[in-house]
MMTF fields as JSON, N, C-alpha, C and O atoms, coordinates in Angstrom:
{
  "mmtfVersion": "1.0.0",
  "mmtfProducer": "UNKNOWN",
  "numBonds": 411,
  "numAtoms": 412,
  "numGroups": 103,
  "numChains": 1,
  "numModels": 1,
  "chainsPerModel": [1],
  "groupsPerChain": [103],
  "chainIdList": ["A"],
  "bondAtomList": [4, 2, 8, 6, 12, 10, 16, 14, 20, 18, 24, 22, 28, 26, 32, 30, 36, 34, 40, 38, 44, 42, 48, 46, 52, 50, 56, 54, 60, 58, 64, 62, 68, 66, 72, 70, 76, 74, 80, 78, 84, 82, 88, 86, 92, 90, 96, 94, 100, 98, 104, 102, 108, 106, 112, 110, 116, 114, 120, 118, 124, 122, 128, 126, 132, 130, 136, 134, 140, 138, 144, 142, 148, 146, 152, 150, 156, 154, 160, 158, 164, 162, 168, 166, 172, 170, 176, 174, 180, 178, 184, 182, 188, 186, 192, 190, 196, 194, 200, 198, 204, 202, 208, 206, 212, 210, 216, 214, 220, 218, 224, 222, 228, 226, 232, 230, 236, 234, 240, 238, 244, 242, 248, 246, 252, 250, 256, 254, 260, 258, 264, 262, 268, 266, 272, 270, 276, 274, 280, 278, 284, 282, 288, 286, 292, 290, 296, 294, 300, 298, 304, 302, 308, 306, 312, 310, 316, 314, 320, 318, 324, 322, 328, 326, 332, 330, 336, 334, 340, 338, 344, 342, 348, 346, 352, 350, 356, 354, 360, 358, 364, 362, 368, 366, 372, 370, 376, 374, 380, 378, 384, 382, 388, 386, 392, 390, 396, 394, 400, 398, 404, 402, 408, 406],
  "bondOrderList": [1, 1, 1, 1, 1, 1, 1, 1, 1, 1, 1, 1, 1, 1, 1, 1, 1, 1, 1, 1, 1, 1, 1, 1, 1, 1, 1, 1, 1, 1, 1, 1, 1, 1, 1, 1, 1, 1, 1, 1, 1, 1, 1, 1, 1, 1, 1, 1, 1, 1, 1, 1, 1, 1, 1, 1, 1, 1, 1, 1, 1, 1, 1, 1, 1, 1, 1, 1, 1, 1, 1, 1, 1, 1, 1, 1, 1, 1, 1, 1, 1, 1, 1, 1, 1, 1, 1, 1, 1, 1, 1, 1, 1, 1, 1, 1, 1, 1, 1, 1, 1, 1],
  "groupList": [{"groupName": "MET", "atomNameList": ["N", "CA", "C", "O"], "elementList": ["N", "C", "C", "O"], "formalChargeList": [0, 0, 0, 0], "bondAtomList": [1, 0, 2, 1, 3, 2], "bondOrderList": [1, 1, 2], "singleLetterCode": "M", "chemCompType": "L-PEPTIDE LINKING"}, {"groupName": "ALA", "atomNameList": ["N", "CA", "C", "O"], "elementList": ["N", "C", "C", "O"], "formalChargeList": [0, 0, 0, 0], "bondAtomList": [1, 0, 2, 1, 3, 2], "bondOrderList": [1, 1, 2], "singleLetterCode": "A", "chemCompType": "L-PEPTIDE LINKING"}, {"groupName": "LYS", "atomNameList": ["N", "CA", "C", "O"], "elementList": ["N", "C", "C", "O"], "formalChargeList": [0, 0, 0, 0], "bondAtomList": [1, 0, 2, 1, 3, 2], "bondOrderList": [1, 1, 2], "singleLetterCode": "K", "chemCompType": "L-PEPTIDE LINKING"}, {"groupName": "ARG", "atomNameList": ["N", "CA", "C", "O"], "elementList": ["N", "C", "C", "O"], "formalChargeList": [0, 0, 0, 0], "bondAtomList": [1, 0, 2, 1, 3, 2], "bondOrderList": [1, 1, 2], "singleLetterCode": "R", "chemCompType": "L-PEPTIDE LINKING"}, {"groupName": "ASP", "atomNameList": ["N", "CA", "C", "O"], "elementList": ["N", "C", "C", "O"], "formalChargeList": [0, 0, 0, 0], "bondAtomList": [1, 0, 2, 1, 3, 2], "bondOrderList": [1, 1, 2], "singleLetterCode": "D", "chemCompType": "L-PEPTIDE LINKING"}, {"groupName": "PHE", "atomNameList": ["N", "CA", "C", "O"], "elementList": ["N", "C", "C", "O"], "formalChargeList": [0, 0, 0, 0], "bondAtomList": [1, 0, 2, 1, 3, 2], "bondOrderList": [1, 1, 2], "singleLetterCode": "F", "chemCompType": "L-PEPTIDE LINKING"}, {"groupName": "THR", "atomNameList": ["N", "CA", "C", "O"], "elementList": ["N", "C", "C", "O"], "formalChargeList": [0, 0, 0, 0], "bondAtomList": [1, 0, 2, 1, 3, 2], "bondOrderList": [1, 1, 2], "singleLetterCode": "T", "chemCompType": "L-PEPTIDE LINKING"}, {"groupName": "GLY", "atomNameList": ["N", "CA", "C", "O"], "elementList": ["N", "C", "C", "O"], "formalChargeList": [0, 0, 0, 0], "bondAtomList": [1, 0, 2, 1, 3, 2], "bondOrderList": [1, 1, 2], "singleLetterCode": "G", "chemCompType": "PEPTIDE LINKING"}, {"groupName": "TYR", "atomNameList": ["N", "CA", "C", "O"], "elementList": ["N", "C", "C", "O"], "formalChargeList": [0, 0, 0, 0], "bondAtomList": [1, 0, 2, 1, 3, 2], "bondOrderList": [1, 1, 2], "singleLetterCode": "Y", "chemCompType": "L-PEPTIDE LINKING"}, {"groupName": "PRO", "atomNameList": ["N", "CA", "C", "O"], "elementList": ["N", "C", "C", "O"], "formalChargeList": [0, 0, 0, 0], "bondAtomList": [1, 0, 2, 1, 3, 2], "bondOrderList": [1, 1, 2], "singleLetterCode": "P", "chemCompType": "L-PEPTIDE LINKING"}, {"groupName": "GLU", "atomNameList": ["N", "CA", "C", "O"], "elementList": ["N", "C", "C", "O"], "formalChargeList": [0, 0, 0, 0], "bondAtomList": [1, 0, 2, 1, 3, 2], "bondOrderList": [1, 1, 2], "singleLetterCode": "E", "chemCompType": "L-PEPTIDE LINKING"}, {"groupName": "SER", "atomNameList": ["N", "CA", "C", "O"], "elementList": ["N", "C", "C", "O"], "formalChargeList": [0, 0, 0, 0], "bondAtomList": [1, 0, 2, 1, 3, 2], "bondOrderList": [1, 1, 2], "singleLetterCode": "S", "chemCompType": "L-PEPTIDE LINKING"}, {"groupName": "TRP", "atomNameList": ["N", "CA", "C", "O"], "elementList": ["N", "C", "C", "O"], "formalChargeList": [0, 0, 0, 0], "bondAtomList": [1, 0, 2, 1, 3, 2], "bondOrderList": [1, 1, 2], "singleLetterCode": "W", "chemCompType": "L-PEPTIDE LINKING"}, {"groupName": "ASN", "atomNameList": ["N", "CA", "C", "O"], "elementList": ["N", "C", "C", "O"], "formalChargeList": [0, 0, 0, 0], "bondAtomList": [1, 0, 2, 1, 3, 2], "bondOrderList": [1, 1, 2], "singleLetterCode": "N", "chemCompType": "L-PEPTIDE LINKING"}, {"groupName": "GLN", "atomNameList": ["N", "CA", "C", "O"], "elementList": ["N", "C", "C", "O"], "formalChargeList": [0, 0, 0, 0], "bondAtomList": [1, 0, 2, 1, 3, 2], "bondOrderList": [1, 1, 2], "singleLetterCode": "Q", "chemCompType": "L-PEPTIDE LINKING"}, {"groupName": "VAL", "atomNameList": ["N", "CA", "C", "O"], "elementList": ["N", "C", "C", "O"], "formalChargeList": [0, 0, 0, 0], "bondAtomList": [1, 0, 2, 1, 3, 2], "bondOrderList": [1, 1, 2], "singleLetterCode": "V", "chemCompType": "L-PEPTIDE LINKING"}, {"groupName": "LEU", "atomNameList": ["N", "CA", "C", "O"], "elementList": ["N", "C", "C", "O"], "formalChargeList": [0, 0, 0, 0], "bondAtomList": [1, 0, 2, 1, 3, 2], "bondOrderList": [1, 1, 2], "singleLetterCode": "L", "chemCompType": "L-PEPTIDE LINKING"}, {"groupName": "ILE", "atomNameList": ["N", "CA", "C", "O"], "elementList": ["N", "C", "C", "O"], "formalChargeList": [0, 0, 0, 0], "bondAtomList": [1, 0, 2, 1, 3, 2], "bondOrderList": [1, 1, 2], "singleLetterCode": "I", "chemCompType": "L-PEPTIDE LINKING"}, {"groupName": "HIS", "atomNameList": ["N", "CA", "C", "O"], "elementList": ["N", "C", "C", "O"], "formalChargeList": [0, 0, 0, 0], "bondAtomList": [1, 0, 2, 1, 3, 2], "bondOrderList": [1, 1, 2], "singleLetterCode": "H", "chemCompType": "L-PEPTIDE LINKING"}],
  "groupTypeList": [0, 1, 2, 2, 3, 4, 5, 6, 7, 7, 8, 2, 6, 8, 4, 9, 10, 1, 4, 7, 8, 7, 11, 11, 12, 4, 12, 2, 2, 11, 5, 13, 14, 3, 0, 11, 2, 10, 4, 1, 10, 4, 15, 16, 7, 15, 4, 4, 9, 8, 8, 17, 16, 2, 17, 2, 3, 11, 1, 6, 11, 1, 10, 17, 2, 2, 1, 8, 8, 2, 16, 1, 0, 17, 8, 18, 9, 4, 2, 13, 9, 7, 4, 15, 10, 13, 1, 2, 1, 0, 0, 14, 2, 17, 13, 1, 1, 8, 11, 17, 16, 15, 2],
  "groupIdList": [1, 2, 3, 4, 5, 6, 7, 8, 9, 10, 11, 12, 13, 14, 15, 16, 17, 18, 19, 20, 21, 22, 23, 24, 25, 26, 27, 28, 29, 30, 31, 32, 33, 34, 35, 36, 37, 38, 39, 40, 41, 42, 43, 44, 45, 46, 47, 48, 49, 50, 51, 52, 53, 54, 55, 56, 57, 58, 59, 60, 61, 62, 63, 64, 65, 66, 67, 68, 69, 70, 71, 72, 73, 74, 75, 76, 77, 78, 79, 80, 81, 82, 83, 84, 85, 86, 87, 88, 89, 90, 91, 92, 93, 94, 95, 96, 97, 98, 99, 100, 101, 102, 103],
  "secStructList": [7, 7, 7, 7, 7, 7, 7, 7, 7, 1, 4, 4, 4, 7, 7, 1, 1, 1, 1, 1, 1, 7, 1, 1, 2, 2, 2, 2, 6, 6, 6, 1, 7, 7, 7, 7, 6, 2, 2, 2, 2, 2, 2, 2, 6, 6, 7, 7, 1, 2, 2, 2, 2, 7, 7, 7, 6, 6, 7, 7, 2, 2, 2, 2, 2, 2, 2, 2, 2, 2, 2, 2, 2, 2, 1, 7, 1, 1, 1, 7, 1, 1, 1, 1, 6, 6, 2, 2, 2, 2, 2, 2, 2, 2, 2, 2, 2, 2, 2, 2, 6, 6, 7],
  "xCoordList": [13.074, 11.843, 12.832, 14.026, 11.665, 12.236, 12.585, 12.569, 13.048, 14.028, 12.817, 11.798, 12.648, 11.393, 12.135, 12.964, 11.576, 12.825, 11.56, 10.338, 12.383, 12.076, 12.241, 13.048, 11.359, 10.859, 10.518, 9.487, 11.401, 11.167, 10.6, 10.808, 9.975, 9.804, 8.062, 7.12, 8.048, 7.356, 7.299, 8.244, 6.398, 6.522, 8.096, 9.143, 6.847, 8.003, 8.918, 9.114, 10.213, 11.421, 11.966, 12.943, 11.004, 11.668, 13.263, 13.463, 14.112, 15.709, 15.429, 15.085, 15.686, 16.141, 17.843, 18.276, 18.161, 19.305, 19.515, 20.398, 18.563, 18.936, 17.538, 16.735, 17.28, 17.095, 16.261, 16.223, 14.371, 13.387, 13.163, 14.061, 11.665, 11.52, 12.185, 12.427, 12.535, 13.35, 12.219, 11.42, 12.499, 12.118, 11.09, 11.894, 9.711, 8.97, 8.444, 8.022, 8.255, 8.464, 8.249, 7.446, 9.38, 9.013, 7.477, 6.412, 7.477, 5.928, 5.144, 4.048, 5.669, 3.801, 3.467, 2.409, 5.026, 5.101, 4.074, 2.848, 5.215, 4.096, 2.8, 2.149, 2.64, 0.704, 0.085, -0.845, 0.539, 0.214, 0.207, -0.352, 0.732, 1.428, 0.375, -0.026, -0.268, -1.199, -0.516, 0.397, -1.008, -0.681, -1.911, -2.871, -1.582, -3.173, -3.668, -3.098, -5.39, -6.361, -5.96, -6.607, -5.096, -5.226, -3.764, -3.57, -3.008, -1.471, -2.699, -2.942, -3.576, -3.814, -5.146, -5.307, -5.862, -6.879, -5.889, -6.166, -4.023, -3.18, -2.923, -2.521, -3.365, -2.197, -3.623, -3.674, -4.36, -5.45, -6.289, -6.993, -6.523, -6.355, -8.524, -9.168, -9.313, -10.357, -10.871, -11.922, -10.194, -9.954, -10.666, -10.172, -12.11, -12.726, -11.201, -10.214, -12.028, -11.156, -11.692, -10.895, -13.153, -13.371, -13.545, -13.834, -13.09, -12.648, -11.337, -10.856, -10.655, -9.162, -9.236, -8.961, -9.414, -10.055, -11.09, -10.764, -11.691, -12.471, -12.852, -12.075, -14.17, -14.975, -16.207, -16.201, -17.776, -18.932, -18.554, -17.862, -19.273, -19.807, -19.837, -19.383, -20.724, -21.542, -20.429, -20.891, -18.557, -18.433, -17.48, -16.846, -17.287, -17.316, -15.577, -14.619, -15.398, -14.001, -13.271, -12.187, -13.939, -13.23, -13.109, -11.957, -13.397, -13.811, -12.702, -12.106, -12.699, -12.395, -10.046, -9.207, -10.163, -8.77, -8.569, -7.547, -9.041, -9.041, -8.297, -7.121, -9.33, -8.633, -7.473, -6.523, -8.017, -6.606, -5.15, -4.392, -5.129, -4.164, -3.983, -3.249, -4.931, -5.298, -4.429, -3.668, -4.644, -3.912, -2.886, -2.463, -2.214, -0.989, -0.14, 1.065, -0.387, 0.03, 0.411, 1.548, -0.954, -0.201, 0.661, 1.667, 0.262, 1.188, 2.121, 2.538, 2.766, 4.073, 4.898, 4.616, 6.026, 7.104, 8.451, 9.566, 8.503, 8.958, 8.331, 8.923, 7.059, 6.529, 6.348, 5.969, 6.877, 7.029, 8.087, 8.274, 8.833, 10.767, 10.331, 10.544, 9.855, 9.82, 9.215, 9.888, 8.387, 7.363, 7.738, 7.472, 8.391, 8.837, 7.812, 6.718, 8.124, 7.419, 6.054, 5.517, 5.582, 4.256, 3.36, 2.236, 4.536, 3.744, 3.898, 3.319, 4.827, 4.922, 4.209, 4.487, 3.28, 2.709, 1.447, 1.165, 0.681, -0.015, 0.106, -0.79, 1.274, 1.133, 0.506, -0.517, 1.354, 1.177, -1.062, -1.725, -1.351, -2.655, -3.572, -4.547, -3.307, -3.95, -3.055, -3.775, -2.387, -2.143, -3.187, -4.159, -2.697, -3.438, -5.72, -6.334, -6.43, -7.171, -7.897, -8.515, -7.096, -7.237, -7.159, -7.754, -5.828, -6.108, -7.34, -7.712, -7.785, -8.837, -9.987, -10.238, -10.429, -11.632, -11.576, -12.444, -9.983, -9.994, -10.496, -10.739, -10.693, -10.42, -11.577, -12.042],
  "yCoordList": [26.503, 26.069, 25.056, 25.105, 23.921, 22.644, 22.956, 23.971, 21.661, 21.352, 21.075, 20.974, 20.985, 19.763, 19.515, 20.051, 17.752, 16.951, 16.492, 16.62, 15.935, 15.324, 13.668, 12.787, 13.776, 11.72, 10.857, 11.192, 9.545, 9.353, 7.482, 6.415, 7.727, 6.309, 6.203, 6.748, 5.449, 4.506, 3.093, 2.713, 2.54, 0.718, 0.148, -0.498, 1.331, 0.383, 0.405, -0.802, 1.307, 1.759, 1.063, 1.513, -0.063, -0.502, -0.996, -1.394, -0.637, -1.186, -2.108, -1.729, -3.783, -4.779, -5.055, -5.61, -3.988, -4.385, -2.883, -2.528, -2.302, -1.169, -1.276, -2.183, -0.176, -0.388, -0.294, 0.807, -1.441, -1.187, 0.233, 0.34, 1.417, 2.201, 3.429, 4.41, 3.423, 5.29, 5.775, 5.14, 7.091, 8.007, 8.026, 7.487, 8.106, 9.129, 9.344, 8.335, 10.384, 10.717, 10.124, 10.358, 9.209, 8.358, 7.505, 8.065, 6.559, 5.97, 6.347, 5.804, 8.508, 8.479, 8.604, 8.449, 9.009, 8.859, 7.902, 7.987, 6.604, 5.087, 4.625, 3.592, 5.551, 5.393, 6.284, 5.805, 7.852, 8.011, 7.764, 8.571, 6.757, 6.239, 5.319, 4.515, 5.37, 4.698, 3.611, 3.981, 2.231, 1.964, 2.189, 2.79, 1.185, 2.324, 0.5, -0.582, 1.17, 0.014, -1.088, -2.062, -1.445, -2.294, -3.36, -4.504, -2.797, -3.057, -4.172, -5.361, -2.706, -3.325, -4.767, -5.626, -4.634, -5.937, -6.97, -7.794, -6.797, -7.714, -8.893, -9.989, -7.922, -8.566, -9.245, -10.438, -8.695, -9.153, -10.106, -10.703, -10.584, -11.507, -11.528, -10.495, -13.063, -12.518, -12.333, -12.788, -11.821, -11.283, -9.938, -8.903, -10.18, -8.915, -8.029, -8.337, -6.475, -5.523, -4.943, -4.311, -4.957, -4.632, -5.721, -5.545, -7.497, -8.358, -8.546, -9.331, -7.69, -7.604, -6.386, -6.852, -5.576, -4.001, -4.824, -4.409, -5.382, -5.713, -4.751, -3.802, -4.506, -3.668, -3.982, -4.732, -3.016, -3.038, -2.343, -1.325, -3.222, -2.18, -1.105, -0.548, -0.379, 1.07, 1.77, 2.77, 1.425, 2.426, 3.402, 3.025, 4.373, 5.887, 6.336, 5.74, 7.252, 7.362, 7.453, 6.889, 8.256, 8.476, 6.771, 6.766, 5.171, 4.329, 3.321, 2.305, 3.747, 3.256, 3.048, 2.151, 5.27, 5.093, 5.401, 6.035, 5.206, 4.079, 3.132, 3.111, 1.756, 0.907, 0.378, -0.229, 0.952, 1.253, 0.971, 0.002, 2.055, 2.398, 2.108, 2.542, 1.198, -0.395, -1.336, -1.944, -1.381, -3.098, -2.563, -2.872, -1.507, -0.868, -0.854, -0.775, -0.895, -0.452, -2.268, -2.667, -3.184, -4.312, -5.109, -5.746, -5.033, -6.328, -5.412, -6.029, -4.149, -3.86, -4.436, -5.293, -4.545, -6.206, -4.96, -5.237, -3.887, -3.121, -4.156, -4.72, -4.063, -4.905, -5.997, -6.317, -6.687, -7.704, -8.547, -9.166, -8.349, -8.383, -11.12, -12.117, -10.832, -12.302, -12.668, -13.515, -12.305, -12.568, -11.53, -10.441, -11.414, -10.205, -10.654, -10.089, -11.985, -12.064, -12.329, -11.863, -13.004, -13.233, -11.582, -11.174, -10.939, -9.187, -8.583, -7.571, -8.333, -7.835, -8.495, -8.206, -9.39, -10.039, -9.322, -8.331, -9.542, -9.037, -7.193, -6.508, -6.803, -4.507, -4.581, -3.991, -5.391, -5.557, -5.511, -4.715, -6.268, -6.517, -5.816, -5.469, -5.502, -4.196, -2.906, -2.896, -2.293, -1.654, -1.858, -1.208, -2.916, -2.95, -2.566, -1.866, -3.437, -3.226, -1.579, -0.957, -1.425, 0.053, 1.163, 2.224, 0.137, 1.457, 1.029, 1.906, 0.24, -0.077, 1.505, 2.635, 0.441, 1.444, 2.763, 3.052, 3.854, 5.055, 5.471, 6.667, 4.61, 5.233, 5.303, 5.782],
  "zCoordList": [8.872, 7.863, 7.251, 6.958, 7.156, 6.127, 5.156, 4.459, 5.103, 3.332, 2.286, 2.969, 1.535, 0.745, 0.145, -0.591, 0.756, -0.374, -1.667, -1.581, -2.826, -3.505, -3.664, -3.369, -4.114, -3.522, -4.801, -5.384, -5.447, -6.667, -6.12, -6.699, -5.022, -4.565, -4.14, -4.716, -3.128, -2.112, -2.919, -3.61, -2.801, -2.635, -3.442, -3.403, -4.38, -7.114, -6.312, -6.175, -5.153, -6.188, -4.224, -3.625, -3.637, -2.164, -3.275, -4.422, -2.001, -2.073, -0.887, 0.233, -1.412, -1.02, 0.299, 1.309, -1.017, 0.802, 1.601, 2.382, 1.176, 2.501, 3.477, 3.259, 4.689, 5.776, 5.362, 4.812, 5.082, 4.996, 3.638, 2.804, 3.554, 2.48, 3.137, 2.434, 4.642, 4.186, 5.31, 5.999, 5.185, 6.427, 7.008, 7.769, 7.666, 7.503, 6.505, 5.941, 5.957, 4.582, 3.112, 2.21, 3.286, 2.3, 2.783, 2.524, 3.271, 4.063, 3.975, 3.833, 4.08, 3.419, 1.837, 1.228, 1.321, -0.193, -0.48, -0.547, -0.691, -0.868, -0.235, -0.394, 0.431, 0.69, -0.296, -0.944, -0.593, -1.874, -3.08, -3.822, -3.55, -4.639, -4.992, -4.15, -6.53, -7.084, -8.122, -8.859, -8.146, -9.855, -10.266, -9.783, -11.942, -12.422, -12.712, -12.848, -12.687, -12.274, -13.081, -12.695, -14.148, -15.106, -14.388, -14.799, -13.454, -13.025, -12.209, -12.414, -10.771, -9.897, -9.973, -9.106, -11.178, -11.861, -11.348, -10.476, -12.312, -12.558, -10.719, -10.328, -10.357, -8.79, -8.321, -8.023, -8.296, -7.283, -7.936, -7.122, -9.544, -10.221, -9.941, -10.124, -9.448, -9.095, -7.393, -6.942, -6.883, -5.232, -5.425, -5.873, -4.938, -4.555, -3.713, -3.045, -4.454, -3.186, -2.143, -1.45, -1.694, -0.706, 0.565, 1.748, -0.585, 0.995, 1.223, 2.039, 0.366, 0.885, 2.122, 3.228, 2.121, 2.351, 3.718, 4.83, 3.726, 5.201, 4.872, 4.985, 4.326, 3.975, 3.136, 2.16, 3.85, 3.213, 1.962, 1.947, 0.389, -0.212, -0.458, -1.457, 0.991, 0.19, 1.093, 1.643, 1.522, 2.312, 1.781, 0.795, 2.151, 2.048, 1.458, 1.952, 0.553, 0.423, 1.817, 1.964, 2.974, 4.106, 4.274, 3.841, 4.583, 5.13, 4.212, 4.569, 3.439, 2.388, 2.733, 2.826, 2.795, 3.033, 4.395, 4.658, 4.97, 7.019, 7.019, 7.382, 6.356, 6.046, 5.822, 6.316, 4.665, 4.015, 4.673, 4.688, 5.117, 6.324, 7.744, 8.631, 7.653, 8.813, 8.604, 9.357, 7.441, 6.497, 6.975, 8.089, 6.068, 5.722, 6.962, 6.724, 7.875, 9.286, 9.833, 10.082, 9.917, 10.098, 8.994, 9.305, 7.917, 7.011, 6.428, 5.448, 6.465, 6.022, 6.162, 6.999, 5.782, 5.559, 6.441, 5.999, 7.392, 8.05, 9.486, 10.406, 9.159, 10.296, 10.996, 12.123, 9.623, 9.463, 8.962, 7.914, 10.229, 9.725, 9.835, 9.145, 10.847, 10.702, 9.178, 8.59, 8.662, 7.621, 6.754, 7.264, 5.343, 4.928, 3.862, 3.889, 2.549, 2.027, 1.642, 0.637, 2.378, 2.668, 3.142, 2.85, 4.018, 3.792, 3.31, 3.706, 1.866, 0.88, -0.204, -1.368, 0.085, -0.984, -0.441, -1.115, 0.514, 1.456, 1.085, 0.593, 1.435, 1.166, -0.733, -1.083, -1.679, -2.91, -3.195, -3.86, -2.667, -2.662, -2.258, -2.924, -0.957, -0.205, -1.235, -2.233, -1.395, -2.895, -3.868, -4.252, -4.128, -5.72, -5.628, -6.433, -4.223, -4.033, -4.4, -5.264, -2.602, -2.425, -3.969, -4.16, -5.234, -6.329, -7.26, -8.04, -7.282, -7.982, -7.46, -7.878, -6.129, -5.528, -4.654, -3.83, -5.043, -5.54, -6.817, -6.98, -7.79, -9.142, -9.286, -10.321]
}
C-alpha cells in the first residue's frame, strides 16, 4: 500500500533552485490548486479568460478543464527549458483564466 503524501505546493511553491516542480504527485497537486478570483483578475488584467484558454463562451466545465490541461502541458516551464520566463508567464495566465472560470 502506497504511503499518503503531504503536499504544500503546486505552482505557488515553485523553487527555481530545484529541478522543476518535483514528482508527478506534486504536478497533479499544482493542477488542482486555485488562486482567488481577485488574484486571477489582477494577473489577467483585461485579457479574456475564454480567449486565453481558446474555448467558446458556451463551454462546459469539462471542456474548460480539458482546455486547461492541454495548454498547461504545452506551456509548463519544465516542457520549455529554453524559454522558461515566457512559459512561466503563460502558465500564470492559464492558471488565472482557469481560476476565474471554475468559480
